[in-house]
N, C-alpha and C positions, 0 to 999 in steps of 0.2 A: 205566205204562211200556209202550211198545209191543214186542211180542215178534215172533219169528218167525212163530209161528201167526195172530197178529193181521194181519200184513202179508198172508198168504196169504188172509184173508177180506176184506181191504180192496180197494175199487176203485181205489187209488191206490198207487203205489209211490215210495220216495224217489229224489230225483235224484242224491244223492250218498250214500256211506257214513256211517253214524251212529257215534258214539263216546260210549260212556257213562262219562265220566269228567270230572274237573274241568280246565276251560280253563287251559292253561299258555302263559307266554310262550315265543317261540322261543329255542331254546338258542344260547348264546354259544360259538363254537367258537374255540379259542386254536391257530392253526396254529405248526406249529415255527418258529423262527427261520430266516432265510436263513443259508447257509453261506458263508464266505469263500473264498479261493484255497486256504486251509491246511486247509479242511474243518472249521472251527470256527464257533461262532455268531457272527454279524455282529450283535452288540449293544454298544451304547456307552451310557455314562452321561456325560452332559456338562450343564452349567448353561448355559441359553440366556440370554445377556446382555439379550436384549430383553424378556425375561419377569421381571417383579418377584414376589417371593413375598408382597409387599404385597397383591397383587391376589386372593389367596386368604384374605386375612384373618388372616395369621399374623406379620404385622410382618416387619421386616428380620431376616435371618439371617447376621449378618456372619461367623460361623464358617465359613460354606460357603466363604469366600475362601481359606482355609487348605487346603482339600481339592484334591487332584489325583488324576484318575481314570485317565489313560492307557487302556491297553487292560485295564482291570480285569476286566470280564466274561470276555474271552476267557482271562485267565490263571487262571480259576477254571471252566474248562469243565464242563458236566455230562457231555461225553463221558468224563471221567475218574472219574464216580461210582462209588462201590463201596457195597455194601448196608450195610456197618457204619457208614458216615457218617451214617445217619438218627439214630444217638446222639449224634452231635456237633452243633456248632453251626458254621454258615457264614456267611462275610462277604459280605453282600449290597452293602452299601456301605463305603468306608473307615472310616467310624465307626459302622457298625451290622452287628451280626451277629444272625442268626435260628436258633433251634435248640431242643430239648425242655427240659423241666424238669431233666433228668440235668446238662445243660451249665451250668445256674446253679448246681448243687450241686458242681461240679468245679473244686475250689481250684487244681489246677495249670492248667486252662483259663483261669479267671478271672485268674490272675498272668500267664501266658505272654501273653496278648492284651491285657493291659493294660486290662480292662474298667473303667470307672468308674462305670457304673450298669446296674442290670438292671430291667427292665419285663416285669412278668408280667401277659398277657392271660387272664383266668380268669373263670369262672363265679361268680355271687355265692354259690351254695352252696358251691362250694369255698373262697370267702373265709372264709364263715362257719364252715366246718369247719377253718380255717387251714391250707388245703393250698396246694401249689405254693409255698411260701415257699423264700427261700434264706438258710439259715442260713450257708452258706460266704461268700456276699457281706457278710453282716452282720459276721462274723468279722473279714473282711479290711478293713472300714470303707468298703464300696462302697456308694453310695446304692442303696435300693432303692424301687422305685415299682411300683404296681399298676393295672390298668386293669379293673375288675369290671362286667360285664354280666350281665343275668339271661338273656338267650338271644341268638343271634347277630344278630337283627334289630335289637338296641340297640348293634350294633358302629357303625352308620352315625352315630348320635349320639355315640359315644364316640371316633371318630377324631380330631376336631379337639382334644378334650382330651388325648389321648395325644400327639399332635403337638406341642402346646404344652409338655407335660412333657419330652419328648425334646429340644425346640428350648431351653428354658429351661437345661436342664442343660448341653448344648453350650456355649450363650452364656456360661454361669457359667465353665465350664472355659476358654473361649476369653478370656475378660476376666482370669481369673486368669494365664493363660499371658502375656498381653500385660502385665500388671503385673511379672511376673519378668523379661522381658526388659528392661523399662525400668530396672527396678533394678539389673540386670547389664549394662546398656549393650550388650546383644547385638543384632545386626542380626536384622530381623524375617525375613530371607530365609533365614536358617539353619535355621528350622524352618517354613518356609512350606509344605512338601510334606507334613507330617503332619497328621492330625487332632488336634484339642485333647482329644477325650474319645471314649471308644467305649462303645456302648450294647448290651448284650444284650437283645433281644425274644424271649420264649419263652412258650409255653403247654405243655399236658400232651405233646403229641407234636412240637410245632414245626412241625407241617403244616397247620394250620386257621386258629384265630382269630389267632395271631400273624403267620401268613403273610399273611393278609388285611390286618392291621395296616400290615405293610412294604409291601404293594403300595398301599394308599392312601398311605403317607407318599411313596412316589416319585411319584405322582400330584399330590398337593399341593404338595411342595417343588421338584419338577423340571417340573412342567406336561406330565406324561407320560401318555399315552393308556393306555387300560385294557389292551389287548392286550400292549403293550410292557412295561409293569409286571408283569403276571403272567409273561411271558417271562423278564424278568430275573431274578424272584424264583425262578422254576423253574430256570432255568439255574444259580443258584448252590447251591440246595438242591433237588435232583431229585425228592424224595419228598413234596413239598408236595402237599396234595389241594385244589384250587379245584373244588368241586362247583357244581351250576347255582345253587343260592340264594345262594352266595358271589359268583359273578361277577354275579349280577343285582343284588346289594348294592352290590358296587363299581361298577357301571355306573351305579347311581342315584346315588352318591356323585360320580362322574365329572361327572354333569349338574349337580349341586349346585355343584361346583368352578369349571364354565364360567359358570354363571348369577352367580357372585361375581365372576368377571373381568369380565364384561360390565356388571354394575353398577358395578364399580370404574372401568371405562374411561369409561362414561358420566357418572358422578360427576366424574371427572378433566377431561372435556371441557366440562362445564358450569361447573366452577370456572375453568378456564383463561378461558372467554368472559366470565363474571362479573367476574373480576380485570381483565381488558383494559379494559372500560368503553368510553365513547363517547369519539370524537376531539373533538367540540364539544359546547356546551351544547345545540344543537339536535338532536343524536342520541338514541339509545335510552336509557331509563332504566338506571341502574347499582345495584349492591348489591342490596339485599332485592327491591325493585321488579323488577329484572332476572331475579332467580332466581324469583319469583312469576310473572312473564310467561313465562319459558321453560316452566315446569312446566305452565302454562295451555296453551301452544302444543303441549307434547308429549302431551297427552290427546287421543285422538282420538274423536270422535263417530260415531254410526252414519252420519249422513250424509256425513261424510268417507270412511267406508269404501265407501260405495256410489259416490261420486264417483271414487274411486281405480280401482274395477273397470270404469267406463263407458267410457274412452278408453284404448286401448293402440295404439300405432304408427298413431294416426290414425282407427283402427277402433273401432266401438262395440262393447264387449263384452256379451255376454248376462250375466244375472244368475244367481245360484245356483240359483234355482228352474228357469230354462230349462236350466241345464247338467245338472241331474238327470233332466229330462224327456226330454232328448236320448239318456239312456242306455238300454240295451235292457234289459227286464225279466229276472229270474230266477226260476223257478219251482222251490220246493223240493221239490215232489212232481209226478210223472207219472201220467197216467191210464192205469189198468192195463188197462181193457177198453174203450178208447176206439174199437176198430174194431167193437163190438157194438152193436146198437141197444137 
């Protein structure tokens, strides 16, 4: 390792300052949300009708049709946050609460909030020690589920499983609600503004693993960007702690979701083209032959890549090698005694 004494004896000096630490990715800074004319955070939760949750691989979520949001985030502004609220659960979505384990053990809260399922996001060591359970929920007949991970890095693989657990429960509650409506011949519009079920997501403090899961749920089910998902979770529960590893993990999950959407859209376009078929017998092949032909055409060769870079706006472009050669060099060291013979 080079030290200050070795620098003084060397005939070269570094061009830039050195840092003896493990390289780290750039920090993800989450800015505070914009404020509206009333001085409240301008955050809104809405379901984009042009985006289907099927694109993310979670199937249809018909229960979302019964959920209304209005100015939900504004009504639960962090401007009114009190320190004592860290021991309570907060409503992030009309059908989802986020809080600590103490909220899952509070019988009065579970009953008054009409919680129908509790989901614990916990470490496998806690699971083996049978910690973070909710006896209160079991005594009330509330469904209990767990999402066990060995470490926070496993959360990215556990997110889809947890989202499926939540959606399966809410879908079952929605179907049961519709069945009761049919039996009573009651109009669906009478209850269309209320969520069919409510889920409490919790961990030890309600600020780390469970908060990351709720943010991932917003990103997956509402096609929400990372920064907005974190802002909404923090607006509802101000004490959440999204450290750098958690934000990087969620950023990676955002890229996975976007890749799934791109693949789904590409497959949908391909299916549409294959299903359309030719207009006449002399047209292109159909069915399996058209699919194989499309896949073969979609795979580019190295020659195709070079041809694409040769002509831009009628001018011949240089190749990668020429582009790098045109760049100026950068010397990591400078001659210390360049002025001496």
